[in-house]
C-alpha positions in Angstrom: -20.9 -2.1 16.0 -19.4 -1.7 13.1 -19.7 -3.7 9.6 -17.1 -4.1 7.4 -15.8 -6.4 4.6 -12.4 -9.1 5.0 -10.1 -8.2 2.3 -7.5 -10.4 3.1 -8.6 -13.7 0.8 -11.5 -13.8 -2.3 -14.0 -15.0 0.3 -14.7 -11.8 0.9 -16.5 -12.8 4.6 -18.4 -10.3 6.3 -17.1 -9.2 9.3 -19.2 -7.6 12.4 -17.2 -5.9 15.2 -18.1 -5.0 18.1 -17.1 -2.3 21.0 -14.9 -4.5 22.8 -13.5 -5.3 19.1 -14.7 -8.7 19.6 -15.5 -9.8 15.4 -18.1 -12.4 14.4 -18.1 -13.6 10.7 -15.0 -14.3 10.0 -14.5 -18.2 8.4 -10.5 -17.6 9.3 -8.3 -15.8 11.9 -6.8 -13.7 9.7 -10.1 -12.2 9.0 -10.6 -11.4 13.0 -7.0 -9.9 12.5 -7.9 -7.6 9.8 -11.4 -6.4 11.0 -9.6 -5.5 14.7 -6.5 -3.6 12.7 -8.2 -2.0 10.4 -10.3 -0.1 13.7 -7.1 0.3 15.5 -4.1 0.9 13.2 -5.3 0.7 9.4 -2.9 0.1 7.0 -2.3 0.2 2.9 0.0 -0.5 0.5 0.6 1.9 -2.0 1.3 1.8 -5.8 1.6 5.7 -8.2 3.6 6.2 -10.8 7.1 8.0 -11.5 7.8 10.1 -14.4 11.3 9.0 -16.8 13.1 11.6 -17.5 14.9 10.2 -20.7 11.8 9.0 -21.8 9.6 11.8 -23.7 5.8 11.5 -22.3 7.0 8.2 -20.0 6.3 7.4 -16.5 7.4 3.7 -14.9 5.0 2.1 -11.7 6.1 1.9 -8.5 4.6 0.9 -5.3 5.6 0.5 -1.8 7.4 -2.4 -0.5 5.2 -2.9 2.2 1.9 -1.4 4.1 2.4 2.2 5.4 -0.1 4.4 7.3 -3.5 4.7 5.8 -3.3 8.5 7.3 0.2 8.6 5.1 -1.0 7.9 1.6 -1.4 11.5 0.5 1.7 13.0 2.2 3.8 9.8 0.9 1.9 10.3 -3.2 3.3 13.8 -2.4 6.8 12.3 -2.7 6.3 10.4 -5.0 5.4 12.6 -7.4 8.1 15.1 -7.3 10.7 11.8 -7.6 12.2 10.8 -11.5 14.3 8.2 -12.5 15.6 7.6 -15.8 15.4 4.4 -18.0 16.5 2.0 -17.8 15.1 0.3 -14.4 14.5 -2.9 -13.6 11.5 -4.6 -11.2 12.8 -3.9 -7.4 14.9 -1.4 -8.3 14.9 1.7 -4.9 13.4 5.0 -6.2 13.3 6.1 -2.9 14.6 4.7 0.8 12.6 5.1 3.7 10.7 7.5 2.6 8.8 10.2 5.1 10.4 7.4 8.0 8.3 5.3 7.2 10.3 1.9 7.3 9.1 1.7 3.4 10.9 1.7 0.1 9.3 3.1 -3.1 10.1 0.4 -5.9 9.4 -0.3 -9.5 7.4 -2.5 -10.8 8.3 -2.7 -14.4 10.8 -3.0 -16.4 11.9 -0.6 -19.1 15.0 -0.7 -21.1 
């Protein structure tokens, strides 16, 4: 029996999952889906920052455009750490398209003039 706290909504249901993937403690169906996904193939979004090359000591925030497998987070961070942008940048600008073949983009999350 595994125990998790659901993070799909602010309710934070205490979930219990048995070896047959039966979920209890969830208030809604999303909690059960989250629990099974978390035990079989956990996914995460990733946020970080990228250096701005034409501004001294400046970085701009970025994130993945979707979720990635949890086990790929460190490998993707290594890739993100090599990226650089030049200001100006806008929210939604793509810094890296489909890194590591993960079917997501690294996108800017803050406007920088």
